[in-house]
C-alpha positions in Angstrom: 4.8 1.0 -0.5 1.1 0.7 -1.3 0.2 2.5 2.0 2.6 5.4 1.0 0.9 5.8 -2.4 -2.6 5.8 -0.8 -1.6 8.2 1.9 0.0 10.7 -0.5 -3.1 10.6 -2.8 -5.4 11.3 0.1 -3.1 14.2 1.5 -2.6 15.5 -2.1 -6.3 15.7 -2.9 -7.2 17.3 0.4 -4.6 20.1 -0.3 -5.7 20.4 -3.9 -9.3 20.6 -3.1 -8.6 23.3 -0.4 -7.7 25.8 -3.2 -10.8 26.8 -5.1 -4.7 28.0 -18.9 -2.8 29.8 -21.5 -0.6 30.4 -24.2 -2.2 31.8 -27.3 -1.6 28.5 -29.0 -1.5 25.0 -27.5 -1.3 21.4 -28.9 -4.4 20.8 -26.8 -6.5 23.6 -28.2 -9.1 21.3 -29.7 -9.6 19.4 -26.5 -9.6 22.6 -24.4 -12.2 24.2 -26.7 -14.7 21.4 -25.9 -16.9 20.9 -22.8 -16.2 20.5 -20.0 -13.1 22.7 -20.4 -14.5 25.3 -22.8 -16.0 27.7 -20.2 -12.7 27.7 -18.3 -10.7 28.1 -21.5 -12.9 31.3 -22.3 -12.2 32.6 -18.9 -8.5 32.1 -19.4 -8.6 34.0 -22.6 -10.1 37.0 -20.8 -7.7 36.7 -17.9 -4.6 34.9 -18.7 -2.8 36.2 -15.5 -5.2 34.2 -13.2 -3.4 31.3 -11.9 -6.5 29.8 -10.4 -8.2 29.4 -13.7 -5.3 27.4 -15.0 -5.3 25.3 -11.9 -9.0 24.6 -12.0 -8.8 23.5 -15.6 -5.7 21.4 -14.8 -7.6 19.7 -12.0 -10.5 18.9 -14.4 -8.1 17.5 -17.0 -6.3 15.5 -14.3 -9.5 14.0 -13.0 -10.4 13.0 -16.6 -6.9 11.3 -17.0 -5.7 13.9 -19.4 -2.3 14.3 -17.7 -0.2 16.1 -20.3 -2.5 19.1 -20.8 -3.1 19.1 -17.0 0.6 19.3 -16.3 0.8 22.2 -18.7 -1.9 24.1 -16.8 -0.5 23.2 -13.4 2.9 24.5 -14.5 1.4 27.7 -15.8 -0.4 28.2 -12.5 2.8 27.6 -10.7 4.7 30.1 -12.8 2.2 32.8 -11.9 1.8 32.1 -8.2 3.9 29.8 -6.0 1.0 28.1 -4.2 1.2 24.6 -2.7 -1.8 23.0 -4.6 -0.3 24.0 -7.9 3.0 22.4 -7.0 1.2 19.3 -5.8 -0.6 19.0 -9.0 2.6 19.1 -11.0 4.4 16.6 -8.7 1.5 14.1 -8.6 1.8 13.8 -12.5 5.6 13.8 -12.5 6.0 11.1 -9.7 3.9 8.7 -11.9 5.2 9.6 -15.3 8.6 11.2 -15.0 10.4 10.4 -11.8 13.7 12.0 -12.4 11.9 15.3 -13.4 9.7 14.9 -10.3 12.8 14.8 -8.0 14.3 18.0 -9.7 10.9 19.8 -9.5 10.2 18.8 -5.8 13.6 20.0 -4.6 13.1 23.3 -6.2 9.5 23.7 -5.0 10.5 22.8 -1.5 12.8 25.8 -1.5 9.8 27.9 -1.9 7.5 25.8 0.4 9.8 24.1 2.8 7.1 23.2 5.2 4.8 21.4 2.7 3.8 18.0 3.8 2.4 16.7 0.5 5.4 17.8 -1.5 7.7 16.1 1.0 5.6 13.0 0.8 5.8 12.9 -3.0 9.6 13.3 -2.7 9.6 10.2 -0.4 7.4 8.4 -2.8 9.4 9.0 -5.9 12.6 7.9 -4.2 10.9 4.8 -2.9 9.6 4.2 -6.5 13.2 4.4 -7.7 14.4 2.1 -5.0 16.6 4.9 -3.5 15.6 3.9 0.0 18.3 5.8 1.7 17.2 9.0 0.1 13.6 8.2 0.9 14.4 7.6 4.5 16.4 10.8 4.8 13.4 12.7 3.3 11.1 11.0 5.7 13.3 11.7 8.7 13.5 15.4 7.7 9.6 15.5 7.6 9.4 13.8 10.9 11.6 16.5 12.3 8.9 19.0 11.3 6.0 16.8 12.1 7.1 14.5 14.9 3.5 13.6 15.8 2.3 12.9 12.3 1.1 9.2 12.5 1.0 8.6 8.8 4.6 9.7 8.2 5.7 7.5 11.1 4.0 4.5 9.4 5.7 5.3 6.2 9.1 5.4 8.0 8.3 2.0 9.5 7.6 0.6 6.1 10.8 2.0 4.7 13.0 0.7 7.6 11.3 -2.7 7.1 12.3 -2.7 3.4 16.0 -2.2 4.2 15.9 -5.0 6.8 15.7 -2.8 10.0 12.9 -4.8 11.6 13.8 -3.5 15.0 13.7 0.1 13.9 10.5 -0.5 12.0 8.9 -1.9 15.1 10.1 0.9 17.3 8.8 3.5 14.9 5.4 1.8 14.9 5.2 1.7 18.6 5.9 5.4 18.6 3.0 6.0 16.2 0.9 3.7 18.4 1.3 5.9 21.4 0.0 8.8 19.4 -3.0 7.0 17.8 -3.9 3.8 19.8 -7.2 3.5 18.0 -5.9 3.6 14.4 -6.9 0.2 13.3 -4.5 -0.1 10.4 -1.7 0.9 12.7 -2.7 -1.6 15.3 -2.9 -4.4 12.8 0.6 -3.6 11.4 2.0 -3.4 15.0 0.3 -6.7 16.1 1.7 -8.5 13.0 5.1 -7.2 13.7 5.0 -8.3 17.3 3.9 -11.7 16.1 6.7 -12.0 13.6 9.2 -11.0 16.4 7.8 -13.6 18.7 6.9 -10.8 21.1 4.2 -11.6 23.7 2.9 -8.1 23.4 1.0 -9.5 20.4 -1.4 -11.1 22.8 -2.0 -7.9 24.9 -2.5 -5.8 21.8 -4.8 -8.3 20.1 -6.9 -8.8 23.3 -7.4 -5.0 23.5 -8.6 -5.0 19.9 -11.1 -7.9 20.7 -12.3 -6.2 23.8 -13.2 -3.1 21.6 -14.8 -5.2 19.0 -18.4 -4.6 20.0 -19.7 -6.3 17.0 -17.6 -9.4 17.8 -16.8 -10.1 14.1 -13.1 -9.1 13.8 -10.9 -12.0 12.5 -7.5 -10.3 12.3 -6.7 -10.2 16.0 -7.2 -14.0 16.2 -5.0 -14.4 13.1 -2.1 -12.3 14.6 -2.3 -14.4 17.8 -2.1 -17.5 15.7 1.1 -16.2 13.9 2.6 -15.6 17.3 1.7 -19.0 18.7 2.9 -20.6 15.5 6.2 -18.8 15.6 6.9 -20.0 19.2 6.0 -23.4 18.1 2.7 -23.7 19.9 0.9 -25.2 17.0 -2.2 -26.3 18.9 -3.1 -22.9 20.2 -2.2 -21.4 16.9 -4.9 -23.7 15.2 -7.4 -22.7 17.8 -6.9 -19.0 17.0 -7.0 -19.7 13.3 -10.3 -21.5 13.7 -11.7 -18.5 15.5 -10.5 -16.2 12.8 -12.1 -18.3 10.0 -15.3 -18.5 12.1 -15.5 -14.7 12.1 -14.6 -14.4 8.4 -14.8 -17.4 6.2 -13.2 -15.5 3.3 -10.0 -14.7 5.2 -7.6 -16.4 3.0 -4.5 -15.8 5.1 -6.1 -17.7 8.0 -7.0 -20.7 5.7 -3.4 -20.7 4.3 -1.7 -20.5 7.8 -3.9 -23.2 9.0 -3.1 -25.5 6.0 0.6 -24.9 6.4 0.6 -25.9 10.0 -1.3 -29.1 9.2 1.2 -29.7 6.4 4.1 -29.3 8.9 2.4 -31.7 11.2 2.2 -34.2 8.3 -1.6 -34.2 8.4 -1.7 -34.0 4.6 -5.4 -35.1 4.2 -6.6 -32.4 6.7 -4.4 -29.8 5.0 -5.8 -30.7 1.5 -9.4 -30.0 2.8 -8.2 -26.6 4.1 -6.5 -25.5 0.8 -9.6 -26.7 -1.1 -11.7 -24.4 1.2 -9.2 -21.6 0.4 -9.8 -22.2 -3.3 -13.5 -21.9 -2.8 -12.9 -18.5 -1.5 -10.6 -17.6 -4.5 -10.5 -20.1 -7.3 -7.4 -18.2 -8.8 -5.2 -18.1 -5.6 -1.9 -19.6 -6.8 -0.5 -20.2 -3.4 -3.3 -22.5 -2.6 -2.8 -24.7 -5.6 0.9 -24.8 -4.8 0.3 -26.0 -1.3 -2.3 -28.4 -2.5 0.2 -29.8 -4.8 2.8 -30.1 -2.0 0.2 -32.2 0.1 -0.7 -34.4 -2.8 3.0 -35.0 -3.6 3.6 -36.0 0.0 0.7 -38.6 -0.4 2.3 -39.9 -3.6 -0.5 -38.5 -5.7 2.1 -37.3 -8.4 -0.2 -36.7 -11.3 -2.6 -34.5 -9.2 0.3 -32.8 -7.5 1.9 -31.9 -10.9 -1.3 -30.6 -12.2 -1.7 -28.2 -9.3 1.9 -27.1 -9.5 1.2 -26.2 -13.1 -1.9 -24.3 -12.1 -0.1 -22.4 -9.5 2.7 -21.3 -11.9 0.2 -20.5 -14.6 -1.5 -18.1 -12.3 1.6 -16.6 -10.8 4.9 -16.6 -12.7 6.8 -15.6 -9.6 6.2 -19.1 -8.0 9.3 -20.5 -9.6 9.2 -23.2 -6.9 5.9 -24.5 -8.4 7.3 -24.6 -11.8 10.4 -26.5 -10.6 8.3 -29.0 -8.6 6.1 -29.6 -11.7 9.0 -30.3 -13.8 10.5 -32.6 -11.1 7.5 -34.7 -11.3 
């Protein structure tokens, strides 16, 4: 859900920036009495009913990674005036630090601000973080009812549907978003990859349109998506052609190197595949998958000592590669 987190952060900051603390005693008094907070603290002492002053100090604290006192200030501002930026400030911190409290707060805040997009996005986020995907989808669908043409929300819904195995629904939602924003590159790339994974020939049409609009002639991704499509329909020759074009446009495109190496491995061209995976390691010397596939090629060629060493390197770099660990132990 990395896209969801980034999207919420952008929306939240926009809303927060659009709006331009204090108990008599606070555990943060010493911090708040020092610059850059001291001038706002003095103003708060003179006008403790001004929600905006608490909010501004909270934002300054938040930007300086002082979340606990920032949360206190945001809550104080919200208690004085039920404005969206104040609720967004509270929920941003709670989503990251106290997810259960975030859900409770967001549900209450949305009673006061039922049309708030950033608050609904934060609710989707916290449900997703807790792997409560059904609740996240329900919240997302409710937001789409309010904002049916909101491309970002549709993209989030697509990710959620994919996470529960509804690839068809995920693709359909992305197509809906594409009709609204055909020049959104991130959306187009996601759609092209889904088409390729689904063996859908629309991959080629979409990628050709992306290449046609590539006036600088340096995009690699459309060629890669076409390669994935050709590989999935078992046209390995055309897949390799597209991968070579992708690498020609972007030598550092690791996915293209890896896909090319895997195709060569499947074709039992182990020596050629080794060269490709070695190129990938020149791009990133700590890329665990490249060491793993290098080991597979070497094992196929009977070079067991070299293979074992690379399996061990792969697992050392990425403990989730249990297949590499098992292969190394086997040898």
